[in-house]
NUMAR-568769 format. One line per field, with one value per residue: z, y, x of N, C-alpha, C in turn; chain. Coordinates in steps of 0.1 Angstrom, whole numbers, plus 2048, in hexadecimal, padded with zeros to 3 digits. Each point is the difference from the previous one (the first is absolute). Example, Ala and Ser with C-alpha at 12.3 -4.5 7.8 and 13.67 -1.06 7.14 Angstrom:
residues 2
n.w (84E  7F9)
n.v (7C7  80B)
n.u (884  7FC)
ca.w (800  800)
ca.v (80C  80B)
ca.u (7F7  809)
c.w (800  808)
c.v (80C  80B)
c.u (809  7F8)
c (A  A)
//
This chain:
residues 156
n.w (818  806  80C  803  7F7  804  80D  7FD  7FA  80B  808  7F8  800  80D  802  7F8  806  80C  7FC  7FB  80B  808  7F9  801  80C  801  7F7  800  80D  800  7F7  807  80B  7F9  7FB  80D  804  7F5  803  80D  7FD  7F8  80A  808  7F7  7FE  80D  801  7F6  806  80B  7FA  7FA  80B  806  7F6  801  80D  7FD  7F5  7FD  7F4  7FD  7F8  7FF  803  7FB  80C  7FC  808  7F9  809  7FC  80A  7FD  7FA  7FD  803  7F6  807  7FA  80D  805  809  7F6  80B  7FE  7FD  808  800  80D  801  7F6  7F5  803  800  801  800  7FA  80A  7F7  803  802  804  7F9  80C  7FF  80A  80A  806  80D  7FE  80B  7F8  7F9  80C  802  7F7  7F6  7F8  7F8  805  809  806  80C  7F9  7FB  80C  801  7F3  7FE  809  7FB  7F4  805  806  7F4  7FA  809  7FF  7F2  801  808  7FB  7F3  803  807  7F7  7F7  808  801  7F3  7FD  809  7FA  7F6)
n.v (BBD  7F6  802  7F8  806  80B  7FB  7FB  80B  807  7F8  802  80D  800  7F9  808  80A  7FA  7FD  80D  804  7F8  803  80D  7FE  7F9  80A  800  7FE  80A  807  7FC  804  80B  801  7FE  808  808  7FF  801  80A  804  7FE  806  80A  800  800  809  806  7FE  803  80A  803  7FE  807  809  800  800  808  800  809  7FD  80D  802  80D  808  80A  804  809  805  80C  7FD  7F5  7FE  7F7  7F5  801  7F4  7F9  7F5  7F4  7FD  7F7  807  808  805  80B  805  80A  7FD  801  7FA  7FB  802  7F6  809  80B  803  80A  7FD  7FE  809  7F5  801  7F5  7FC  7F9  7FA  801  7F7  803  7F3  801  809  800  805  7F6  80B  7FB  80A  7F7  7F9  807  805  7FF  7F7  7FF  804  7F7  801  801  7F7  7F9  803  7FD  7F6  7FE  803  7F8  7F7  802  800  7F7  7F6  804  802  7F4  7FB  806  7FD  7F4  800  805  7F8  7F7  807)
n.u (5C3  7FC  805  7F6  7F9  805  7FF  7F4  7FD  806  7F9  7F6  802  802  7F5  7F9  806  7FD  7F4  7FE  806  7F9  7F6  804  802  7F4  7FE  80E  7FF  7F7  808  80B  7F9  7FB  80C  804  7F6  802  80D  7FD  7F8  80A  809  7F8  7FD  80D  802  7F6  806  80C  7FA  7FA  80B  806  7F6  801  80D  7FD  7F6  807  7F6  7FE  7FD  7F6  805  7F6  807  7FC  7F7  809  7FF  7F6  806  808  7F7  805  7F3  7FE  7FB  7FF  800  7FE  808  7F9  804  805  7F9  80C  7FF  80D  7FD  80B  7F9  807  809  809  7F8  80C  7FB  7F8  7F6  7F7  7F9  80C  803  802  80B  7F9  807  7F9  7FF  801  805  805  7F5  7FF  808  800  807  805  7FC  80A  7F9  80B  803  807  7F3  7FD  809  801  7F3  7FE  80A  7FB  7F4  806  806  7F4  7F9  80A  7FF  7F3  7FB  808  7FD  7F3  801  807  7F8  7F6  805  803  7F4  7FC  808  7FB)
ca.w (803  80E  803  7FF  7F2  7FC  805  7F8  7F3  801  802  7F3  7F7  805  7FD  7F1  7FD  805  7F7  7F4  802  801  7F2  7F7  805  7FD  7F3  7F8  805  7FD  7F2  7FE  806  7F6  7F5  805  802  7F3  7FD  808  7FA  7F3  802  806  7F5  7F8  807  7FF  7F2  7FF  808  7F7  7F5  805  802  7F3  7FA  806  7FC  7F5  7F7  7F5  7FB  7F7  808  7F9  807  802  800  80C  801  80E  809  7FE  7FD  7F3  803  7F5  803  7FA  805  807  7FB  804  7F8  806  7FC  80B  7FE  80C  806  800  7F2  7FB  803  7F5  7F5  7F7  7F1  7FD  7FC  802  7F5  7FB  806  804  808  80E  809  80E  80A  800  80C  803  7F3  802  7FE  7F2  7F9  7F2  7FD  7FC  807  80E  808  7F9  7F5  805  808  7FA  802  80E  803  7FA  808  80C  7FD  7FF  80D  807  7FA  804  80E  805  7FB  807  80D  7FE  7FD  80C  809  7FB  801  80E  805  7FB)
ca.v (7F3  7FF  7FC  7F1  7FD  805  7F7  7F4  803  800  7F2  7F9  805  7FA  7F2  7FD  803  7F5  7F5  803  7FE  7F1  7FB  804  7F9  7F2  7FE  7F6  7F2  7FE  7FC  7F3  7F7  7FE  7F7  7F3  7FB  7FC  7F4  7F5  7FE  7F9  7F3  7F8  7FD  7F6  7F3  7FC  7FB  7F2  7F7  7FE  7F8  7F2  7F9  7FD  7F6  7F3  7FA  809  7FD  80A  804  80C  80A  80C  80B  809  80E  807  80B  805  7F8  800  7F2  7FB  7F5  7F6  7F6  7F3  7F5  7F7  7F2  7FB  807  80C  80C  805  80D  802  80E  807  800  7F6  804  803  803  80A  7FF  7FB  80A  7FB  7F8  7F7  7F3  7FC  7F4  803  7F5  803  7F5  7F7  802  80F  807  80F  801  7FD  808  7FE  7F4  803  80B  7FD  80B  805  809  80D  803  80A  80D  803  804  80D  809  801  808  80E  804  802  80B  80D  802  7FF  80C  80B  7FF  802  80F  807  7FE  807  80E  803  7FF  80B)
ca.u (804  803  80E  801  801  80D  80A  7FE  806  80E  805  7FF  80B  80D  801  802  80F  808  7FE  807  80F  803  7FD  80B  80C  800  7FB  807  7FD  7F2  800  805  7F6  7F5  805  801  7F2  7FB  807  7FA  7F3  802  805  7F4  7F7  807  7FF  7F2  7FE  806  7F8  7F5  805  803  7F3  7FA  808  7FD  7F3  7FD  7F5  801  7F3  800  7F9  7FD  804  7F4  802  7FC  80A  800  808  80F  804  7FA  7F7  7FE  7F5  802  7F8  809  7FE  7F2  7F6  7FC  807  809  805  808  7FE  80D  804  80A  80E  809  7F7  806  7FD  7F2  7F6  7F2  7FB  80A  7FF  80E  801  804  803  7FB  802  7F4  7F8  7FE  800  803  80E  801  80A  801  808  80E  806  803  806  80C  7FC  800  80C  808  7F9  801  80E  801  7F9  808  80C  7FC  7FD  80D  807  7F9  801  80E  808  7FC  806  80E  802  7FD  80B  80B  7FD  801  80E  808)
c.w (80F  802  7FF  7F2  7FA  804  7F8  7F2  800  802  7F4  7F6  805  7FD  7F1  7FC  804  7F7  7F2  800  800  7F2  7F7  804  7FC  7F2  7F8  805  7FD  7F1  7FE  806  7F7  7F5  805  802  7F3  7FB  807  7FA  7F3  802  806  7F4  7F7  807  7FF  7F2  7FF  807  7F7  7F4  804  802  7F3  7F9  806  7FB  7F5  7F7  7F5  7FB  7F6  808  7F7  809  800  800  80D  804  80E  809  7FD  7FD  7F3  804  7F4  804  7F9  807  806  7FC  805  7F8  806  7FA  80C  7FB  80D  805  7FF  7F2  7FD  804  7F2  7F3  7F6  7F1  7FD  7FD  801  7F3  7FB  807  803  807  80E  807  80E  809  801  80C  803  7F2  800  7FE  7F2  7FA  7F1  7FD  7FB  807  80F  807  7F9  7F5  804  807  7FA  802  80F  804  7FA  809  80D  7FE  7FF  80E  808  7FA  805  80F  806  7FB  808  80E  7FF  7FE  80D  80A  7FC  802  80F  805  7FA  805)
c.v (7FF  7FB  7F1  7FC  804  7F7  7F3  801  800  7F2  7F8  804  7FB  7F1  7FD  803  7F5  7F4  802  7FF  7F2  7FA  803  7F9  7F2  7FC  7F6  7F2  7FC  7FB  7F2  7F6  7FD  7F7  7F2  7FA  7FB  7F3  7F4  7FC  7F8  7F1  7F7  7FD  7F5  7F2  7FB  7FA  7F3  7F6  7FC  7F7  7F1  7F9  7FD  7F4  7F2  7F9  809  7FB  80B  802  80C  80A  80C  80C  80A  80E  806  80B  806  7F9  801  7F2  7FC  7F4  7F7  7F7  7F3  7F6  7F6  7F1  7FA  807  80D  80C  806  80E  804  80E  808  802  7F5  805  802  804  809  7FD  7FA  80B  7F9  7F9  7F5  7F2  7FB  7F2  803  7F2  803  7F4  7F8  803  80E  807  80F  803  7FC  80A  7FD  7F4  805  80C  7FC  80C  806  80A  80E  804  80B  80E  804  804  80E  80B  803  808  80F  806  804  80B  80E  802  7FF  80C  80D  800  803  80F  808  7FF  807  80F  805  800  80B  80D)
c.u (804  80E  802  801  80D  80B  800  807  80F  806  7FF  80B  80E  801  802  80E  809  7FE  807  80F  803  7FE  80C  80D  801  7FB  808  7FD  7F1  7FF  805  7F6  7F5  805  801  7F3  7FA  807  7FB  7F2  801  804  7F4  7F7  806  7FE  7F2  7FD  806  7F8  7F3  804  802  7F3  7F9  808  7FE  7F3  7FB  7F5  801  7F2  801  7F7  7FE  804  7F4  804  7FA  809  801  809  80F  805  7FA  7F7  7FE  7F4  804  7F7  80A  7FC  7F3  7F5  7FB  807  807  804  808  800  80D  805  80A  80E  807  7F7  806  7FC  7F3  7F7  7F2  7FB  80A  7FE  80F  7FF  805  803  7FB  802  7F3  7F7  7FC  800  802  80F  804  80B  7FF  80A  80E  806  801  805  80C  7FD  801  80D  809  7FA  801  80E  803  7FA  807  80D  7FC  7FD  80D  808  7FA  802  80E  808  7FC  806  80F  802  7FE  80C  80D  7FF  802  80F  809  7FC)
c (A  A  A  A  A  A  A  A  A  A  A  A  A  A  A  A  A  A  A  A  A  A  A  A  A  A  A  A  A  A  A  A  A  A  A  A  A  A  A  A  A  A  A  A  A  A  A  A  A  A  A  A  A  A  A  A  A  A  A  A  A  A  A  A  A  A  A  A  A  A  A  A  A  A  A  A  A  A  A  A  A  A  A  A  A  A  A  A  A  A  A  A  A  A  A  A  A  A  A  A  A  A  A  A  A  A  A  A  A  A  A  A  A  A  A  A  A  A  A  A  A  A  A  A  A  A  A  A  A  A  A  A  A  A  A  A  A  A  A  A  A  A  A  A  A  A  A  A  A  A  A  A  A  A  A  A)
//
């Protein structure tokens, strides 16, 4: 090994130790930051759902939809006929799909001017509020608890 390569390796080792020490020092703050970031994402998602719900409620059209089977996607796809007689398969899937199974027929509500904005009838952003709040409690218990534990451990 040449002296230049050895110097480079020594520099990399020294830098990684410095980064490791900084990461260890700031880990409690990083954990709280991750929990706060997840909370902000959840609030933004909830706000987006409320905006979609308001748009649907302003110009609501009701239709019957078939739940499609597509196991490769992380969303629930449906197919329905809009008021113009056109088949619609919303690209984003249906809002609030909990409990739907392929082949099932459900009533949906969609925005008259935008049939891509569709939700299961009777469900709103409030439908997922409890599960989202529960998820955030778990996030804060895990990340906040780990941060608290690390801080207490360091102070003793």
